[in-house]
C-alpha positions as CSV (number, residue, x, y, z in Angstrom):
1,M,4.5,103.3,-9.1
2,K,7.6,104.8,-10.5
3,K,10.5,102.6,-10.2
4,A,14.2,103.6,-10.1
5,T,16.7,102.9,-12.7
6,T,19.4,100.9,-10.8
7,V,22.8,102.4,-10.6
8,S,25.6,100.2,-11.7
9,S,27.0,98.2,-8.9
10,I,30.6,98.1,-7.9
11,S,32.5,95.9,-5.4
12,I,32.5,96.8,-1.6
13,S,36.2,97.4,-1.8
14,E,35.9,99.7,-4.7
15,Y,33.1,101.6,-2.9
16,Q,35.0,102.1,0.3
17,E,38.1,103.2,-1.7
18,S,36.1,105.8,-3.5
19,Q,34.6,107.1,-0.2
20,Q,38.0,107.6,1.6
21,D,39.0,111.0,0.6
22,Y,35.3,112.2,0.9
23,I,35.1,110.9,4.5
24,N,38.4,112.4,5.7
25,A,37.3,115.9,4.2
26,G,33.8,115.5,5.8
27,L,35.2,114.7,9.2
28,A,37.4,117.7,9.1
29,R,34.5,120.0,8.0
30,A,32.3,118.4,10.8
31,G,34.9,119.2,13.6
32,A,34.9,122.9,12.7
33,L,31.0,123.5,13.1
34,G,30.7,123.7,16.8
35,N,27.5,121.8,16.9
36,R,28.2,118.9,19.4
37,G,28.6,118.5,22.9
38,P,26.4,117.6,26.1
39,V,22.9,119.0,26.4
40,R,22.8,122.3,28.6
41,F,19.6,123.8,29.7
42,R,19.0,127.4,31.3
43,R,17.4,127.8,34.6
44,D,13.8,127.9,32.9
45,G,14.5,124.6,31.3
46,S,15.1,125.8,27.8
47,L,18.3,125.0,25.8
48,T,21.1,127.4,26.1
49,S,21.4,130.0,23.5
50,E,24.8,128.7,22.4
51,I,23.1,125.3,21.5
52,L,20.2,127.0,19.7
53,E,22.5,129.2,17.7
54,A,24.5,126.4,16.5
55,F,21.3,124.3,15.6
56,W,19.7,127.2,13.8
57,R,23.0,128.0,12.1
58,T,23.7,124.4,10.7
59,G,20.5,122.6,10.9
60,F,21.5,120.0,13.2
61,Y,23.2,119.1,16.5
62,V,24.8,116.1,18.3
63,F,23.9,115.8,21.9
64,E,26.6,113.6,23.3
65,N,26.0,111.0,26.1
66,L,22.5,112.1,26.5
67,I,20.9,108.7,27.1
68,K,22.5,106.8,30.1
69,E,24.2,103.5,29.6
70,S,21.8,101.6,31.5
71,E,18.9,102.8,29.4
72,I,20.8,102.2,26.2
73,N,21.3,98.6,27.4
74,L,17.7,98.1,27.8
75,L,16.9,99.3,24.4
76,Q,19.6,97.3,22.9
77,R,18.0,94.2,24.6
78,D,14.5,94.9,23.2
79,M,15.9,95.7,19.8
80,D,18.0,92.3,19.7
81,D,14.7,90.4,20.5
82,L,12.7,92.3,17.9
83,L,15.4,91.6,15.1
84,D,15.5,88.0,16.0
85,R,11.6,87.8,15.6
86,A,11.5,89.8,12.4
87,P,9.7,88.1,9.4
88,I,11.9,86.7,6.8
89,D,10.3,89.0,4.2
90,N,7.7,91.6,3.7
91,G,4.5,90.1,4.4
92,A,5.8,86.8,5.7
93,S,4.3,85.3,8.9
94,V,7.2,83.4,10.1
95,D,10.7,84.5,11.4
96,H,14.2,82.9,10.6
97,R,13.5,80.1,13.2
98,G,10.0,79.2,11.6
99,R,8.2,80.8,14.5
100,P,5.3,83.2,14.2
101,A,6.9,86.6,13.2
102,F,6.4,89.5,15.8
103,G,4.0,92.4,14.7
104,Q,1.0,90.6,13.2
105,Q,-1.2,92.0,15.8
106,F,-0.7,95.5,14.5
107,D,-2.5,97.2,11.8
108,R,0.4,98.8,10.2
109,S,3.4,96.6,9.4
110,V,6.3,96.8,11.9
111,Y,9.1,95.7,9.7
112,S,10.4,96.7,6.2
113,L,13.1,94.5,4.5
114,I,15.1,95.1,1.7
115,K,18.0,93.7,-0.5
116,P,21.4,94.0,1.3
117,L,23.3,97.3,0.5
118,S,20.2,98.6,-1.8
119,D,18.5,101.9,-2.0
120,P,14.9,101.1,-1.9
121,W,13.6,104.6,-2.1
122,G,15.9,106.6,-4.4
123,G,14.5,107.7,-7.8
124,T,11.0,106.4,-6.9
125,D,7.7,108.2,-6.2
126,V,7.7,106.7,-2.6
127,L,7.2,109.1,0.3
128,N,5.9,111.9,-2.2
129,G,9.0,111.4,-4.5
130,R,11.2,113.3,-2.1
131,H,14.3,110.9,-2.8
132,Q,15.1,112.2,-6.3
133,T,18.2,110.3,-7.2
134,Q,19.3,106.7,-6.4
135,M,22.5,106.0,-4.5
136,I,25.4,103.6,-5.6
137,Q,24.4,100.1,-4.5
138,P,27.5,97.9,-4.0
139,K,27.5,94.3,-4.7
140,A,26.4,92.4,-1.6
141,P,28.8,89.6,-0.2
142,R,27.9,86.2,-1.5
143,N,26.9,85.1,2.0
144,A,24.5,88.0,2.6
145,P,20.9,87.1,3.5
146,R,18.4,87.6,0.6
147,K,16.7,90.3,2.7
148,V,17.6,92.3,5.7
149,V,15.6,94.6,8.1
150,F,15.9,98.2,7.0
151,L,13.3,100.0,9.0
152,M,10.8,99.4,11.8
153,G,7.8,101.3,13.0
154,G,5.8,101.9,16.1
155,M,8.5,102.1,18.8
156,C,6.2,103.1,21.4
157,Q,4.1,99.9,21.0
158,I,6.7,97.2,20.1
159,M,9.0,97.8,23.2
160,G,8.5,99.1,26.6
161,S,11.8,100.9,26.6
162,G,10.9,102.7,23.4
163,L,7.7,104.1,25.0
164,R,9.7,105.2,28.2
165,L,12.4,106.7,25.7
166,Y,9.4,108.8,24.2
167,G,9.0,110.4,27.6
168,H,12.5,111.4,28.3
169,P,12.5,114.7,29.9
170,D,15.5,116.1,28.2
171,L,14.3,115.2,24.9
172,L,10.9,116.7,25.4
173,S,12.6,119.8,26.9
174,I,14.6,120.2,23.6
175,A,11.3,119.7,21.5
176,A,9.9,122.5,23.7
177,S,12.9,124.8,23.1
178,I,12.8,124.6,19.4
179,N,8.9,124.3,18.7
180,G,7.3,125.9,21.7
181,N,5.8,124.3,24.9
182,D,2.6,123.3,22.8
183,F,4.8,121.2,20.5
184,V,3.1,118.2,18.8
185,P,4.4,114.8,17.7
186,Y,5.2,113.8,14.2
187,N,6.0,110.0,13.8
188,D,8.7,107.6,14.6
189,A,10.9,104.9,12.8
190,I,13.8,102.7,13.7
191,F,16.5,102.8,11.0
192,V,18.7,99.5,11.0
193,K,21.9,99.5,9.3
194,Q,23.4,95.9,10.1
195,P,27.2,95.6,9.5
196,G,28.1,95.1,5.8
197,V,24.7,94.8,4.5
198,G,22.8,97.9,5.6
199,G,21.0,99.8,2.7
200,S,21.3,103.6,1.9
201,V,18.9,106.4,2.0
202,S,19.2,108.8,-0.8
203,W,19.7,112.6,-0.6
204,H,16.5,114.3,0.6
205,Q,14.7,116.9,2.7
206,D,12.0,115.2,4.9
207,G,9.5,118.0,4.7
208,V,7.1,117.9,1.8
209,T,3.9,120.1,2.2
210,H,4.9,123.6,3.5
211,W,7.4,124.5,0.9
212,D,5.1,127.2,-0.7
213,S,3.3,128.2,2.4
214,P,3.2,132.0,3.2
215,E,4.3,131.2,6.6
216,W,7.3,129.2,5.5
217,D,10.6,129.5,7.5
218,E,13.5,127.4,8.3
219,G,11.5,125.5,11.1
220,I,8.3,125.0,9.7
221,H,8.8,121.3,8.9
222,G,9.9,120.4,12.5
223,F,12.9,118.2,13.4
224,N,13.8,114.5,14.0
225,F,15.6,113.1,16.9
226,Q,17.8,109.9,16.4
227,V,18.9,108.2,19.4
228,Q,21.9,106.1,18.6
229,L,22.2,102.6,20.3
230,Y,25.5,101.8,19.1
231,D,28.7,103.6,18.0
232,T,28.7,104.7,14.4
233,S,31.3,106.2,12.0
234,A,31.3,108.3,9.0
235,Q,30.8,105.0,6.8
236,S,27.5,104.2,8.6
237,C,26.0,107.5,10.1
238,L,23.7,110.2,8.6
239,W,25.4,113.0,6.5
240,V,24.0,116.5,6.4
241,V,24.8,119.5,4.2
242,P,24.9,122.3,6.8
243,G,22.6,125.3,6.3
244,T,20.3,123.7,3.7
245,H,17.3,124.0,5.9
246,K,17.4,127.8,5.2
247,A,17.4,127.2,1.3
248,G,13.9,126.2,0.5
249,K,13.0,123.2,-1.6
250,L,16.1,122.0,-3.4
251,N,16.4,120.5,-6.9
252,I,18.4,117.4,-5.5
253,K,18.6,115.8,-9.0
254,Q,20.1,118.7,-10.5
255,L,22.6,119.1,-7.7
256,V,23.8,115.5,-8.0
257,A,24.0,116.0,-11.7
258,E,26.0,119.2,-11.6
259,H,28.3,117.5,-9.2
260,G,28.7,114.4,-11.1
261,S,28.5,112.2,-7.9
262,E,26.4,111.4,-4.9
263,Q,29.3,112.7,-2.7
264,L,27.9,116.2,-2.4
265,P,30.3,118.8,-1.4
266,D,30.2,120.5,2.1
267,A,28.3,117.6,3.6
268,V,29.5,116.3,6.8
269,P,29.0,113.2,8.8
270,L,26.9,112.9,12.1
271,H,29.1,110.2,13.6
272,A,28.0,109.4,17.1
273,K,28.6,107.1,20.1
274,A,26.0,104.9,21.9
275,G,23.9,107.1,24.0
276,D,24.3,110.3,21.8
277,V,21.3,111.9,20.3
278,T,21.4,113.6,17.0
279,I,18.9,116.4,16.1
280,V,18.2,117.3,12.4
281,N,16.0,119.9,10.8
282,R,13.5,118.2,8.5
283,Q,14.4,120.6,5.7
284,A,18.2,120.0,5.9
285,L,19.5,118.0,3.0
286,H,20.7,114.5,4.3
287,C,21.4,111.1,3.2
288,S,23.2,107.9,4.4
289,F,25.4,105.6,2.3
290,A,25.2,101.9,2.1
291,N,26.9,100.4,5.3
292,T,29.8,98.4,4.1
293,S,31.5,99.0,7.6
294,T,31.6,96.7,10.5
295,D,29.3,99.2,12.4
296,K,25.9,98.1,13.6
297,R,23.8,101.1,13.3
298,V,20.4,101.3,15.0
299,S,18.8,104.7,15.3
300,L,15.5,105.3,17.0
301,T,14.2,108.2,15.0
302,F,11.3,110.4,16.1
303,G,10.2,113.9,15.3
304,F,8.3,116.8,16.7
305,H,6.5,119.7,15.1
306,R,5.3,123.3,15.9
307,R,1.5,122.9,16.6
308,S,0.7,125.7,14.0
309,S,2.5,123.6,11.4
310,V,0.3,120.8,11.7
311,L,-3.1,122.1,12.8
312,G,-5.3,122.3,9.7
313,A,-2.8,120.7,7.3
314,K,-3.2,117.7,4.9
315,G,-1.6,114.4,5.3
316,A,1.6,113.4,3.4
317,L,4.2,110.7,3.3
318,S,2.8,107.6,5.2
319,E,-0.6,109.4,5.5
320,T,-3.1,109.8,2.8
321,A,-3.4,113.1,1.0
322,D,-7.1,113.3,2.1
323,T,-6.2,113.0,5.7
324,Y,-7.0,116.2,7.7
325,Y,-5.2,117.2,10.9
326,D,-7.8,118.7,12.9
327,E,-7.9,119.3,16.7
328,Q,-9.0,115.9,17.5
329,R,-6.3,114.1,15.3
330,V,-3.6,116.2,16.9
331,D,-4.9,115.8,20.5
332,D,-5.3,111.9,19.8
333,R,-1.7,111.6,18.6
334,S,-0.3,113.9,21.4
335,K,-1.8,111.7,24.2
336,V,1.0,109.3,23.4
337,I,3.5,111.6,25.0
338,S,1.7,111.8,28.2
339,V,1.3,108.1,28.5
340,A,5.0,107.6,27.7
341,I,5.8,110.2,30.4
342,D,3.8,108.1,33.0
343,A,5.4,104.9,31.8
344,R,8.7,106.6,32.4
345,T,7.9,108.0,35.8
346,K,6.8,104.5,36.9
347,F,10.1,103.0,35.8
348,Y,12.4,105.9,36.9
349,P,10.6,107.2,40.0
350,N,13.6,109.3,41.0
351,E,13.8,111.3,37.8
352,T,11.9,114.6,37.5
353,A,9.2,114.0,34.9
354,Y,8.5,116.4,32.1
355,H,5.3,118.5,32.3
356,Y,3.7,118.5,28.8
357,Q,1.8,121.6,28.5
358,P,-1.1,120.5,26.0
359,M,-2.2,117.7,28.4
360,A,-2.0,119.8,31.6
361,G,-4.8,118.7,34.0
362,R,-5.5,115.3,32.1
363,E,-2.6,113.5,33.5
364,D,-4.8,111.1,35.5
365,E,-6.7,109.9,32.6
366,L,-3.6,109.4,30.5
367,R,-1.6,107.1,32.9
368,H,0.2,104.0,31.5
369,T,-2.3,101.3,32.3
370,P,-3.4,98.0,30.3
371,E,-6.6,99.9,29.4
372,N,-4.8,103.0,27.9
373,W,-2.3,100.8,26.1
374,E,-5.1,99.2,24.3
375,K,-6.8,102.4,23.7
376,L,-4.0,104.9,23.1
377,I,-0.7,103.2,22.2
378,K,-1.7,100.2,20.3
379,N,-1.9,101.3,16.6
380,Y,-1.1,105.0,17.6
381,N,0.9,105.4,14.5
382,L,-2.2,105.3,12.3
383,K,-2.6,108.7,13.5
384,D,0.9,110.2,12.8
385,L,1.3,113.8,11.8
386,S,3.3,113.7,8.6
387,I,4.0,116.9,6.7
């Protein structure tokens, strides 16, 4: 495996000082884009033309206060429990209290831990080498833990509130508005940036497989939601360069070298409040800096594709290159959406459930039952549809 050359460390105070002008300018640019506000739908259930215009123009949108506070509280509670039960290191079988760590019942590891304030992917060949450069890694505080949770997988199987969120009618309506009523899932991951120790994610474009496709356009690699469980600031949130989803595959190493800094011009912060949901095109150039702030950022990240982008494609990212996304694979992974919808309906009986077109007529066989949890939800992420 290719390993990154570590970028020289600087102190936290030096790092924060070096960012201040960049952050102020980014906040000003972000405020002028017109791509944040409450979700709004037309009578047919699709997003308003104003929201779609802003999303396709910039490559992202911030839906403010989309998830109710009561649901956010449940998600926070479940996340707190999962973080308390995390292993002390990758591959460890015990948590910080010496108890059996959570997640050992699943085939794919739930937790990924890293050194505080580090960039684990930048400049490596991990995830198809899409993170071409490494970010500055400030010196961690002396009292920092040796390892911190950076990423968690399988939100639909590790917490009930996560499965219910996956079936949220507004989120699924947004997915249909962008990718069509026959949209399919991608994958999910929970990014954890704990105060003062959270790692960075270097500049990258998510998509890796379709850049040379004759069918390429600005939406072919799908999009990701990020449901924010806590308030974030420009110091802790995602940063995006508007419009780059239209530019094709970028030479990120060259961009950083030409600018002489990881602080790429024109980028803007997607700062958000708890309950806000950000949506980012998977071709948009984006990153997040090391979290030296007091913010606790937990972003529940899950994406959706056009069916045509996935059907017949080969695996990438977390899926092996010899994986083939045939009708059965796509159907199996899509069943999780229907189970999630039913789980949500049982918990929120007064809410109007989303009608997922690909599973029409099969709702009764896709109920949220113990049997279906074992058959369809447990280890569902082994059938992710990564492109």
